[in-house]
N, CA, C and O of each residue as an XYZ file, in Angstrom:
796
protein
N     -34.285     58.844    -81.509
C     -33.434     58.337    -80.141
C     -32.285     59.271    -80.414
O     -32.054     59.449    -81.610
N     -31.535     59.891    -79.572
C     -30.535     60.669    -79.187
C     -29.218     59.925    -79.900
O     -29.056     58.706    -79.846
N     -28.379     60.767    -80.520
C     -26.853     60.408    -80.832
C     -26.332     60.265    -79.546
O     -25.763     59.222    -79.225
N     -26.491     61.365    -78.642
C     -25.357     61.394    -77.727
C     -26.148     61.689    -76.225
O     -26.838     62.638    -75.853
N     -25.771     60.582    -75.629
C     -26.299     60.860    -74.104
C     -25.488     61.290    -73.283
O     -24.354     60.811    -73.255
N     -25.882     62.329    -72.388
C     -24.810     62.904    -71.111
C     -25.071     62.687    -70.026
O     -26.169     63.170    -69.750
N     -24.592     62.163    -69.181
C     -25.127     61.733    -67.562
C     -24.326     62.579    -66.951
O     -23.110     62.559    -66.759
N     -25.605     63.727    -66.514
C     -24.906     64.837    -65.912
C     -25.070     65.911    -66.300
O     -25.116     65.983    -67.528
N     -25.251     67.354    -65.462
C     -25.596     68.401    -66.223
C     -24.714     69.289    -65.360
O     -25.245     70.336    -64.990
N     -23.544     69.078    -64.998
C     -22.576     70.144    -64.161
C     -21.624     70.682    -65.646
O     -21.906     70.350    -66.798
N     -20.732     71.372    -65.330
C     -19.843     72.261    -66.404
C     -19.597     71.266    -67.404
O     -19.867     71.448    -68.591
N     -18.928     69.880    -66.800
C     -18.548     69.091    -68.107
C     -19.473     68.489    -69.205
O     -19.294     68.480    -70.423
N     -20.773     67.860    -68.283
C     -21.906     67.427    -69.198
C     -22.577     68.867    -70.338
O     -22.939     68.819    -71.513
N     -22.517     70.057    -69.344
C     -23.093     71.014    -70.331
C     -22.003     71.465    -71.578
O     -22.316     71.541    -72.766
N     -20.771     71.721    -71.061
C     -19.599     72.098    -72.074
C     -19.736     70.603    -73.355
O     -19.704     70.912    -74.547
N     -19.890     68.990    -72.949
C     -20.201     68.396    -74.188
C     -21.168     68.669    -74.737
O     -21.069     68.917    -75.939
N     -22.356     68.730    -74.159
C     -23.601     69.003    -75.113
C     -23.706     70.345    -75.642
O     -24.331     70.506    -76.690
N     -23.192     71.296    -75.070
C     -22.967     72.555    -76.235
C     -22.179     72.113    -77.609
O     -22.648     72.504    -78.678
N     -21.399     71.583    -77.604
C     -20.604     71.195    -78.589
C     -21.272     70.076    -79.279
O     -21.302     70.392    -80.468
N     -21.811     68.946    -79.117
C     -22.728     67.904    -79.926
C     -23.756     68.818    -80.615
O     -23.828     69.021    -81.827
N     -24.532     69.332    -79.664
C     -26.016     69.896    -80.176
C     -25.714     70.715    -81.112
O     -26.366     70.606    -82.150
N     -24.666     71.753    -81.041
C     -24.371     73.116    -81.627
C     -24.156     72.454    -83.313
O     -24.516     72.985    -84.364
N     -23.434     71.098    -83.115
C     -22.921     70.766    -84.258
C     -24.049     69.425    -85.344
O     -23.590     68.641    -86.176
N     -25.504     69.570    -84.949
C     -26.122     68.886    -85.336
C     -26.125     67.186    -84.603
O     -26.388     66.283    -85.397
N     -25.943     66.936    -83.673
C     -26.231     65.653    -83.281
C     -27.188     65.721    -81.943
O     -27.026     66.452    -80.965
N     -28.109     64.866    -82.146
C     -29.505     64.966    -81.160
C     -28.707     64.423    -79.811
O     -28.190     63.306    -79.772
N     -28.683     65.199    -78.906
C     -28.362     65.400    -77.441
C     -29.042     65.135    -76.370
O     -30.017     65.816    -76.687
N     -29.281     64.774    -75.525
C     -29.806     64.419    -74.101
C     -29.120     64.540    -72.743
O     -28.419     63.674    -72.218
N     -29.435     65.772    -72.239
C     -28.470     65.543    -70.861
C     -29.178     65.056    -69.716
O     -29.797     65.920    -69.094
N     -29.230     64.031    -69.340
C     -30.100     63.914    -67.939
C     -29.304     64.333    -66.813
O     -28.116     64.010    -66.803
N     -29.739     64.940    -65.956
C     -29.236     66.172    -64.729
C     -30.217     65.624    -63.527
O     -31.439     65.648    -63.672
N     -29.614     65.145    -62.368
C     -30.298     65.051    -61.215
C     -30.243     66.632    -60.588
O     -31.027     66.898    -59.678
N     -29.480     67.484    -60.992
C     -29.173     68.849    -60.386
C     -28.716     68.756    -58.943
O     -29.191     69.332    -57.964
N     -27.747     67.954    -59.007
C     -27.097     67.937    -57.660
C     -25.287     68.273    -57.667
O     -24.410     67.840    -56.919
N     -25.212     69.219    -58.844
C     -24.166     69.441    -58.824
C     -23.383     70.017    -57.803
O     -23.969     70.624    -56.907
N     -21.823     69.900    -57.789
C     -21.179     70.983    -56.526
C     -21.194     72.488    -57.214
O     -20.958     73.408    -56.430
N     -21.444     72.836    -58.583
C     -21.636     73.818    -58.617
C     -22.397     74.791    -58.232
O     -21.972     75.942    -58.332
N     -23.658     74.540    -57.720
C     -24.208     75.101    -56.473
C     -23.806     75.503    -55.669
O     -24.180     76.633    -55.356
N     -22.933     74.903    -54.963
C     -21.855     75.559    -53.841
C     -20.676     76.457    -54.265
O     -19.766     76.871    -53.547
N     -20.840     76.632    -55.326
C     -19.506     77.256    -55.641
C     -19.782     78.867    -56.369
O     -20.746     79.139    -57.085
N     -18.929     79.599    -56.066
C     -18.560     80.998    -56.689
C     -17.377     81.278    -57.525
O     -16.312     81.430    -56.926
N     -17.390     81.379    -58.907
C     -16.929     81.773    -59.805
C     -16.521     83.001    -60.114
O     -17.212     83.925    -60.543
N     -14.642     82.979    -59.738
C     -14.192     84.068    -59.757
C     -13.081     83.587    -60.449
O     -12.099     84.299    -60.236
N     -12.848     82.595    -61.241
C     -11.656     82.220    -62.050
C     -12.098     81.208    -63.106
O     -11.630     80.072    -63.183
N     -13.028     81.706    -63.907
C     -13.841     80.751    -65.119
C     -13.342     82.130    -65.954
O     -13.743     83.199    -65.492
N     -12.463     82.169    -67.196
C     -12.442     82.863    -68.431
C     -13.641     83.476    -68.803
O     -14.645     82.762    -68.809
N     -13.742     84.651    -69.115
C     -14.700     85.719    -69.108
C     -15.583     86.239    -68.292
O     -16.200     87.288    -68.481
N     -15.688     85.284    -67.066
C     -16.449     86.060    -66.265
C     -15.895     86.376    -65.103
O     -14.956     85.790    -64.564
N     -16.566     87.444    -64.656
C     -15.422     88.496    -63.474
C     -15.900     87.799    -62.046
O     -15.119     87.488    -61.147
N     -17.639     87.578    -62.008
C     -17.966     87.104    -60.700
C     -19.175     86.525    -61.183
O     -19.907     87.021    -62.040
N     -19.385     85.174    -60.430
C     -20.915     84.668    -60.584
C     -21.037     83.570    -59.515
O     -20.072     82.922    -59.109
N     -22.372     83.406    -59.071
C     -22.529     82.243    -58.228
C     -22.617     81.090    -59.308
O     -22.857     81.302    -60.497
N     -22.357     79.638    -58.657
C     -22.758     78.562    -59.349
C     -23.804     78.184    -59.939
O     -23.719     77.673    -61.056
N     -25.152     78.376    -59.234
C     -26.142     78.185    -59.502
C     -26.716     79.357    -60.799
O     -27.536     79.052    -61.665
N     -26.122     80.581    -60.672
C     -26.693     81.299    -61.732
C     -25.785     80.970    -63.148
O     -26.288     81.241    -64.239
N     -24.172     80.260    -63.045
C     -23.662     79.877    -64.173
C     -24.650     78.904    -64.448
O     -25.179     79.206    -65.518
N     -25.136     77.889    -63.978
C     -25.642     76.719    -64.378
C     -26.718     77.527    -65.213
O     -26.647     77.548    -66.441
N     -27.561     78.089    -64.627
C     -29.067     78.874    -65.086
C     -28.609     79.288    -66.539
O     -29.431     78.846    -67.342
N     -27.811     79.830    -67.028
C     -26.996     80.651    -68.109
C     -26.577     79.537    -69.153
O     -26.891     79.604    -70.342
N     -25.711     78.326    -68.504
C     -25.307     77.441    -69.266
C     -26.411     76.508    -69.881
O     -26.485     76.170    -71.062
N     -27.181     76.188    -68.949
C     -28.389     75.561    -69.457
C     -29.395     76.153    -70.562
O     -30.087     75.570    -71.397
N     -29.226     77.571    -70.261
C     -30.167     78.177    -71.411
C     -29.135     78.136    -72.602
O     -29.667     78.105    -73.711
N     -28.012     78.131    -72.583
C     -26.969     78.454    -73.965
C     -27.329     77.033    -74.516
O     -27.837     76.947    -75.634
N     -27.074     75.886    -73.744
C     -26.807     74.904    -74.269
C     -28.290     74.450    -75.107
O     -28.293     73.999    -76.252
N     -29.598     74.692    -74.217
C     -30.873     74.735    -74.932
C     -31.063     75.501    -75.912
O     -31.909     75.127    -76.725
N     -30.511     76.517    -76.108
C     -30.645     77.374    -77.313
C     -29.806     76.599    -78.744
O     -30.100     76.815    -79.919
N     -28.983     75.899    -78.370
C     -28.101     75.151    -79.559
C     -28.761     73.741    -79.915
O     -28.362     73.117    -80.898
N     -29.793     73.247    -79.085
C     -30.689     72.510    -79.877
C     -30.802     70.890    -78.805
O     -31.503     69.902    -79.021
N     -29.867     71.137    -77.707
C     -29.960     70.015    -76.541
C     -31.183     70.078    -75.578
O     -31.777     71.041    -75.093
N     -31.387     68.529    -75.446
C     -32.456     68.396    -74.804
C     -32.324     68.373    -73.317
O     -32.233     67.164    -73.107
N     -32.287     68.705    -72.666
C     -31.909     69.099    -70.973
C     -33.212     68.535    -70.082
O     -34.287     69.103    -69.893
N     -32.776     67.277    -69.616
C     -34.130     66.616    -68.383
C     -33.622     66.739    -67.375
O     -32.705     65.953    -67.139
N     -33.978     67.766    -66.333
C     -33.362     68.023    -65.351
C     -34.526     67.074    -64.372
O     -35.733     67.228    -64.563
N     -34.054     66.192    -63.427
C     -34.840     65.348    -62.465
C     -35.135     63.977    -63.094
O     -35.932     63.235    -62.521
N     -34.551     63.601    -64.222
C     -34.837     62.178    -64.790
C     -33.408     61.591    -64.717
O     -32.493     62.063    -65.392
N     -33.275     60.730    -64.024
C     -31.830     60.221    -63.532
C     -31.462     58.821    -64.232
O     -32.036     57.734    -64.291
N     -30.337     59.288    -64.700
C     -30.195     57.769    -65.284
C     -29.907     56.515    -64.234
O     -29.326     56.838    -63.197
N     -30.200     55.341    -64.374
C     -30.173     54.359    -63.404
C     -29.040     53.068    -64.347
O     -28.291     52.332    -63.705
N     -29.102     53.025    -65.531
C     -28.745     51.763    -65.868
C     -27.832     52.329    -67.420
O     -28.614     52.820    -68.234
N     -27.024     52.321    -67.675
C     -26.070     51.765    -69.287
C     -25.350     50.843    -69.344
O     -24.400     50.525    -68.628
N     -25.945     50.213    -70.520
C     -25.599     49.071    -71.045
C     -24.731     49.249    -72.538
O     -25.335     49.923    -73.372
N     -23.484     48.758    -72.926
C     -23.143     48.853    -73.915
C     -23.667     47.420    -74.679
O     -23.859     46.286    -74.241
N     -23.822     48.097    -76.197
C     -24.310     46.919    -77.018
C     -23.320     47.155    -78.443
O     -22.550     48.090    -78.664
N     -23.634     45.971    -79.303
C     -23.072     46.167    -80.755
C     -23.247     47.673    -81.349
O     -22.388     48.308    -81.961
N     -24.650     48.116    -80.999
C     -24.714     49.122    -81.955
C     -25.260     50.163    -80.946
O     -26.349     50.738    -80.949
N     -23.951     50.278    -79.855
C     -24.224     51.705    -79.208
C     -24.615     51.294    -77.714
O     -24.344     50.178    -77.270
N     -25.171     52.128    -77.087
C     -25.148     51.944    -75.732
C     -27.206     51.956    -75.101
O     -27.865     52.874    -75.591
N     -27.755     51.254    -74.399
C     -29.058     51.412    -74.135
C     -29.010     51.734    -72.295
O     -28.569     51.097    -71.338
N     -29.642     52.924    -72.439
C     -29.899     53.782    -71.195
C     -31.017     53.678    -70.534
O     -32.001     53.634    -71.272
N     -31.287     53.606    -69.112
C     -32.407     53.694    -68.562
C     -32.491     54.818    -67.576
O     -31.539     55.263    -66.935
N     -33.714     55.223    -67.524
C     -33.666     56.301    -66.749
C     -34.798     56.095    -65.846
O     -35.501     55.113    -66.085
N     -35.162     56.987    -64.659
C     -36.239     56.804    -63.476
C     -36.236     58.446    -63.461
O     -35.357     59.209    -63.862
N     -37.725     58.789    -62.765
C     -37.848     59.491    -62.266
C     -38.827     59.668    -61.324
O     -39.810     58.930    -61.386
N     -38.744     60.631    -60.328
C     -39.711     61.293    -59.551
C     -41.177     61.266    -59.914
O     -41.508     61.627    -61.043
N     -42.052     60.876    -59.066
C     -43.391     61.035    -59.764
C     -43.961     62.086    -59.909
O     -45.073     62.226    -60.418
N     -42.943     63.318    -59.284
C     -43.355     64.725    -59.418
C     -43.331     65.555    -60.456
O     -44.037     66.445    -60.932
N     -42.112     64.904    -60.723
C     -40.990     65.191    -62.034
C     -41.924     65.601    -63.127
O     -42.568     64.741    -63.729
N     -42.057     67.172    -63.483
C     -42.557     67.735    -64.895
C     -41.662     68.214    -65.873
O     -40.540     68.515    -65.466
N     -41.946     68.374    -67.259
C     -41.060     69.210    -68.092
C     -41.748     70.660    -68.138
O     -42.899     70.970    -67.831
N     -40.721     71.432    -68.604
C     -41.601     72.734    -68.591
C     -42.652     73.141    -68.814
O     -43.290     73.929    -68.116
N     -43.022     72.575    -69.986
C     -44.502     72.790    -70.363
C     -45.697     72.483    -69.542
O     -46.806     72.932    -69.833
N     -45.386     71.405    -68.090
C     -46.037     71.055    -67.001
C     -46.165     69.477    -67.446
O     -46.224     68.704    -66.491
N     -46.211     68.953    -68.605
C     -46.617     67.329    -68.838
C     -45.530     66.720    -68.012
O     -44.380     67.149    -67.925
N     -46.001     65.727    -67.448
C     -45.670     64.370    -66.590
C     -44.187     64.135    -67.347
O     -43.922     64.644    -68.436
N     -43.278     63.290    -66.597
C     -42.111     62.476    -67.168
C     -42.176     61.227    -66.710
O     -42.301     61.026    -65.502
N     -42.101     60.238    -67.582
C     -42.456     58.964    -67.347
C     -40.865     58.145    -67.373
O     -40.178     58.464    -68.343
N     -40.364     57.339    -66.600
C     -39.171     56.792    -66.588
C     -38.723     56.110    -68.206
O     -39.666     55.723    -68.897
N     -37.741     56.019    -68.599
C     -37.627     56.192    -69.981
C     -36.548     54.799    -70.160
O     -36.201     54.077    -69.225
N     -36.058     54.613    -71.854
C     -35.624     53.741    -72.014
C     -34.906     54.241    -73.423
O     -35.721     54.408    -74.330
N     -33.367     54.541    -73.805
C     -33.636     55.229    -74.873
C     -31.997     54.547    -75.204
O     -31.311     53.959    -74.369
N     -31.593     54.833    -76.743
C     -30.268     53.778    -77.283
C     -29.603     55.049    -77.392
O     -30.162     56.081    -77.021
N     -28.364     55.036    -77.910
C     -27.640     55.942    -78.024
C     -26.212     55.465    -78.734
O     -25.733     54.373    -78.429
N     -25.606     56.271    -79.623
C     -24.523     55.845    -80.113
C     -23.365     56.212    -79.199
O     -22.455     55.382    -79.170
N     -23.221     57.335    -78.420
C     -22.106     57.639    -77.554
C     -22.635     57.924    -76.092
O     -23.836     58.195    -76.082
N     -22.116     57.926    -75.053
C     -22.656     58.031    -73.908
C     -21.073     58.813    -73.310
O     -19.897     58.534    -73.541
N     -21.781     59.975    -72.391
C     -20.858     61.057    -71.585
C     -21.143     61.041    -70.354
O     -22.171     61.529    -69.883
N     -20.228     60.458    -69.696
C     -20.409     60.446    -68.223
C     -19.727     61.643    -67.509
O     -18.546     61.929    -67.701
N     -20.630     62.388    -66.592
C     -20.292     63.870    -66.337
C     -21.136     64.066    -64.839
O     -21.982     64.896    -64.507
N     -20.382     62.679    -63.943
C     -21.339     62.756    -62.711
C     -20.315     63.068    -61.424
O     -20.371     62.585    -60.293
N     -19.439     63.955    -61.924
C     -18.662     64.542    -60.976
C     -17.593     63.630    -60.358
O     -16.739     63.137    -61.095
N     -17.600     63.368    -58.958
C     -16.822     62.747    -58.135
C     -17.009     60.987    -57.893
O     -16.305     60.061    -57.488
N     -18.646     61.215    -58.501
C     -19.340     59.743    -58.137
C     -18.777     58.522    -59.674
O     -19.226     58.663    -60.811
N     -18.129     57.829    -59.421
C     -17.558     56.873    -60.431
C     -18.377     55.532    -60.296
O     -18.008     54.442    -60.733
N     -19.393     55.756    -59.709
C     -20.412     54.665    -59.420
C     -20.661     53.598    -61.134
O     -20.312     52.438    -61.356
N     -21.270     54.444    -61.915
C     -21.459     53.977    -63.126
C     -20.463     53.610    -63.671
O     -20.575     52.495    -64.180
N     -19.151     54.268    -63.825
C     -18.294     53.498    -64.408
C     -17.900     52.173    -63.902
O     -17.665     51.230    -64.658
N     -17.812     52.087    -62.283
C     -17.612     50.773    -61.638
C     -18.443     49.805    -62.323
O     -17.981     48.801    -62.864
N     -20.107     50.217    -62.289
C     -20.797     49.410    -63.099
C     -20.625     48.990    -64.441
O     -21.322     48.082    -64.893
N     -19.742     49.579    -65.136
C     -19.671     49.215    -66.595
C     -18.468     48.497    -66.715
O     -18.186     48.065    -67.833
N     -17.694     48.284    -65.759
C     -16.265     47.540    -65.249
C     -15.246     48.285    -66.292
O     -14.412     47.603    -66.887
N     -15.332     49.754    -66.512
C     -14.374     50.146    -67.244
C     -12.696     50.384    -66.248
O     -12.519     50.636    -65.057
N     -11.778     50.180    -67.308
C     -10.283     50.339    -66.425
C     -10.561     51.436    -65.716
O     -11.376     52.294    -66.055
N      -9.735     51.443    -64.473
C      -9.605     52.292    -63.244
C      -7.910     52.742    -63.547
O      -7.233     52.035    -64.293
N      -7.342     53.949    -62.907
C      -5.890     53.921    -62.800
C      -5.675     53.570    -61.305
O      -6.475     52.934    -60.619
N      -4.586     54.029    -60.931
C      -4.511     53.229    -59.996
C      -4.615     54.209    -58.351
O      -4.474     53.923    -57.162
N      -4.875     55.216    -58.991
C      -5.244     56.421    -57.952
C      -7.013     56.363    -57.823
O      -7.678     57.291    -57.362
N      -7.361     55.573    -58.136
C      -8.762     55.440    -58.099
C      -9.658     56.165    -59.162
O     -10.862     55.953    -59.016
N      -9.269     57.047    -60.291
C      -9.963     57.628    -60.961
C      -9.822     56.800    -62.375
O      -8.872     56.056    -62.618
N     -11.020     57.073    -63.348
C     -11.526     56.218    -64.370
C     -10.282     56.648    -65.374
O      -9.808     57.783    -65.386
N      -9.878     55.676    -66.124
C      -8.627     55.670    -66.710
C      -9.295     56.148    -68.272
O     -10.310     55.622    -68.729
N      -8.793     56.853    -68.727
C      -9.129     57.666    -70.149
C      -8.286     58.044    -71.078
O      -7.203     58.239    -70.526
N      -8.206     58.300    -72.498
C      -7.081     58.779    -73.054
C      -7.039     60.156    -73.413
O      -7.770     60.788    -72.650
N      -6.545     60.803    -74.166
C      -6.248     62.307    -73.977
C      -7.657     62.956    -74.401
O      -7.842     64.131    -74.083
N      -8.737     62.213    -75.149
C      -9.660     62.536    -75.498
C     -11.158     62.408    -74.723
O     -12.305     62.699    -75.063
N     -10.472     61.737    -73.331
C     -11.449     61.262    -72.347
C     -11.999     59.921    -73.004
O     -13.205     59.832    -72.776
N     -11.669     59.196    -73.505
C     -12.462     58.032    -74.118
C     -12.339     57.039    -73.153
O     -11.244     57.039    -72.590
N     -13.222     56.099    -72.752
C     -12.250     55.287    -71.521
C     -12.215     53.808    -72.358
O     -12.201     53.804    -73.588
N     -12.202     52.392    -71.464
C     -11.889     51.251    -72.231
C     -12.755     50.795    -72.803
O     -12.607     49.789    -73.497
N     -13.883     51.411    -72.664
C     -15.240     51.120    -73.707
C     -15.300     52.056    -74.506
O     -15.506     53.220    -74.161
N     -15.104     51.623    -75.845
C     -15.814     52.537    -76.951
C     -16.382     53.493    -76.855
O     -17.031     53.408    -75.812
N     -16.605     54.679    -77.461
C     -17.554     55.523    -77.484
C     -18.417     55.521    -76.150
O     -19.640     55.388    -76.098
N     -17.631     55.677    -75.183
C     -17.884     55.997    -73.697
C     -16.895     56.708    -73.046
O     -15.797     56.211    -72.796
N     -17.193     57.786    -72.767
C     -16.322     58.775    -72.528
C     -16.616     58.959    -70.783
O     -17.759     58.701    -70.408
N     -15.694     59.356    -69.845
C     -15.901     60.127    -68.856
C     -14.811     61.363    -68.862
O     -13.746     61.553    -69.451
N     -15.633     62.139    -67.876
C     -15.111     64.059    -67.523
C     -15.196     64.390    -66.399
O     -15.955     63.965    -65.528
N     -14.196     65.397    -66.340
C     -14.011     66.046    -64.915
C     -13.722     65.415    -63.718
O     -12.985     64.444    -63.886
N     -13.993     65.590    -62.740
C     -13.648     64.813    -61.338
C     -13.397     63.139    -61.355
O     -12.561     62.520    -60.697
N     -14.441     62.574    -62.370
C     -14.348     61.209    -62.589
C     -12.665     60.701    -63.028
O     -12.050     59.723    -62.603
N     -12.245     61.681    -63.955
C     -10.880     61.056    -64.319
C      -9.540     62.249    -63.782
O      -8.444     62.292    -64.341
N      -9.909     63.071    -62.699
C      -8.925     63.941    -62.201
C      -8.832     63.680    -60.535
O      -9.898     63.863    -59.948
N      -7.825     63.324    -59.810
C      -7.408     63.243    -58.513
C      -7.581     64.623    -57.818
O      -6.581     65.333    -57.710
N      -8.706     65.028    -57.369
C      -8.554     66.278    -56.445
C      -8.444     67.359    -57.386
O      -8.483     68.400    -56.730
N      -8.318     67.624    -58.691
C      -8.843     68.806    -59.639
C     -10.050     68.801    -60.286
O     -10.303     68.333    -61.396
N     -10.876     69.427    -59.409
C     -12.332     70.036    -59.503
C     -12.480     71.126    -59.392
O     -12.895     71.743    -58.412
N     -11.999     71.681    -60.872
C     -12.424     72.913    -61.340
C     -13.085     73.169    -62.358
O     -12.728     72.807    -63.479
N     -14.123     73.817    -62.127
C     -14.899     74.186    -63.428
C     -14.635     74.136    -64.810
O     -15.380     73.693    -65.684
N     -13.240     74.748    -64.967
C     -13.006     75.283    -65.997
C     -12.464     73.947    -66.826
O     -12.745     73.752    -68.009
N     -11.703     73.121    -66.078
C     -11.016     72.045    -66.344
C     -12.228     70.903    -66.782
O     -12.188     70.258    -67.830
N     -13.280     70.802    -65.779
C     -14.317     69.859    -66.090
C     -14.723     70.190    -67.656
O     -14.970     69.351    -68.522
N     -14.730     71.574    -67.793
C     -15.847     72.236    -69.087
C     -14.816     71.936    -70.514
O     -15.194     71.833    -71.681
N     -13.367     71.838    -69.956
C     -12.543     71.584    -70.772
C     -12.672     69.943    -71.567
O     -12.724     69.673    -72.767
N     -12.697     68.982    -70.288
C     -12.926     67.721    -70.417
C     -14.164     67.299    -71.154
O     -14.015     66.339    -71.909
N     -15.499     67.901    -71.065
C     -16.437     67.955    -71.830
C     -16.352     68.367    -73.442
O     -16.872     67.670    -74.314
N     -15.812     69.280    -73.644
C     -15.358     69.876    -75.152
C     -14.438     68.402    -75.385
O     -14.746     67.647    -76.307
N     -13.596     68.169    -74.705
C     -12.476     67.280    -75.674
C     -13.645     66.041    -75.922
O     -13.707     65.719    -77.109
N     -14.443     65.399    -75.153
C     -15.054     64.466    -75.289
C     -15.985     64.699    -76.722
O     -16.212     63.907    -77.636
N     -16.478     66.296    -76.500
C     -17.675     65.882    -77.705
C     -16.776     66.356    -78.674
O     -17.392     66.611    -79.708
N     -15.655     66.563    -78.760
C     -14.711     67.202    -80.386
C     -14.315     65.599    -80.661
O     -14.225     65.274    -81.845
N     -14.076     64.589    -79.654
C     -13.704     63.698    -80.286
C     -15.048     62.754    -81.105
O     -14.818     62.120    -82.134
N     -16.206     62.790    -80.564
C     -17.455     62.262    -80.778
C     -17.539     62.817    -82.438
O     -17.599     62.163    -83.479
N     -17.520     64.057    -82.242
C     -17.560     65.167    -83.839
C     -16.695     64.248    -84.751
O     -17.056     63.677    -85.781
N     -15.471     64.231    -84.147
C     -14.384     63.872    -85.388
C     -14.757     62.568    -85.728
O     -14.570     62.333    -86.922
N     -15.290     61.508    -84.986
C     -15.498     60.296    -85.269
C     -17.082     60.190    -86.219
O     -17.247     59.068    -86.698
N     -17.962     60.977    -86.459
C     -18.985     61.601    -87.045
C     -18.601     61.697    -88.245
O     -19.008     60.965    -89.146
N     -17.602     62.807    -88.407
C     -17.199     63.558    -89.670
C     -16.124     62.465    -90.077
O     -15.768     62.666    -91.238
N     -15.600     61.561    -89.601
C     -14.349     60.919    -90.133
C     -13.358     61.878    -90.443
O     -12.664     61.660    -91.436
N     -13.151     62.969    -89.729
C     -11.789     63.731    -89.896
C     -11.665     64.386    -88.537
O     -12.579     64.202    -87.734
N     -10.686     65.087    -88.219
C     -10.373     65.715    -87.245
C     -11.594     66.808    -87.387
O     -12.148     67.100    -88.447
N     -11.885     67.336    -86.119
C     -13.186     68.287    -85.966
C     -12.599     69.648    -85.394
O     -12.018     69.373    -84.344
N     -12.535     70.730    -85.612
C     -12.410     71.980    -85.365
C     -13.777     72.786    -84.936
O     -14.659     72.767    -85.795
N     -14.060     73.470    -83.756
C     -15.315     73.967    -83.686
C     -15.153     75.459    -83.565
O     -15.384     76.113    -82.548
N     -14.726     75.924    -84.733
C     -14.124     77.513    -84.556
C     -15.308     78.312    -85.418
O     -15.616     78.032    -86.576
N     -15.864     79.294    -84.663
C     -16.776     80.479    -85.180
C     -15.884     81.568    -85.403
O     -14.884     81.936    -84.788
N     -16.495     82.029    -86.473
C     -15.602     83.648    -86.932
C     -17.361     84.473    -86.740
O     -18.430     83.870    -86.644
N     -17.154     85.888    -86.735
C     -18.305     86.778    -86.353
C     -19.531     86.249    -87.627
O     -20.748     86.064    -87.622
N     -18.402     86.141    -88.677
C     -19.956     86.131    -90.069
C     -20.622     85.016    -89.846
O     -21.702     84.934    -90.431
N     -20.270     84.034    -89.100
C     -20.997     82.592    -88.720
C     -22.410     82.812    -87.824
O     -23.482     82.215    -87.934
N     -22.005     83.924    -86.868
C     -23.466     84.183    -86.309
C     -23.843     85.346    -86.631
O     -24.101     85.820    -85.524
N     -24.037     86.070    -87.310
C     -24.137     87.217    -87.895
C     -25.865     87.099    -88.409
O     -26.390     88.025    -89.028
């Protein structure tokens, strides 16, 4: 069973997954592939001169997969329920959904210690979970993007009114992941790499 379930595979969700998977937490990303990134072209993302949103998504998915995350495109989260020992997550798939190896994917039920909501401006899952909302209609979170439900995070356009930039969403995902990693390690965690780490 995963340590971290991430609902949504846009910039925020993949950023969170990159950090958690890279640091040895079992991470699953459930992605319906309906991110607004497919309509974007990035000229304003650090380190990228010019790239289509779809190309960015393909590269980032590859990077996140290389770090050990399980990315499930086409498997949609239908329900999240908090409990005493984490969260129960239910998913549904279209009958034609297959894994990369060609095997069929079935509906699933998972348990996770942490859940990161990264569903863009769609706040319906947060509403179903009855988290607290701000006066402007966004999900109310702390500085680490944790909601009023412990170990449940909300990121990107869910928590920002009209500030829908990929770089901001990615930062929110990273913030959620670093808070999760700090909880797991029992101290404030920094994910700094130096050239010797990757040599």
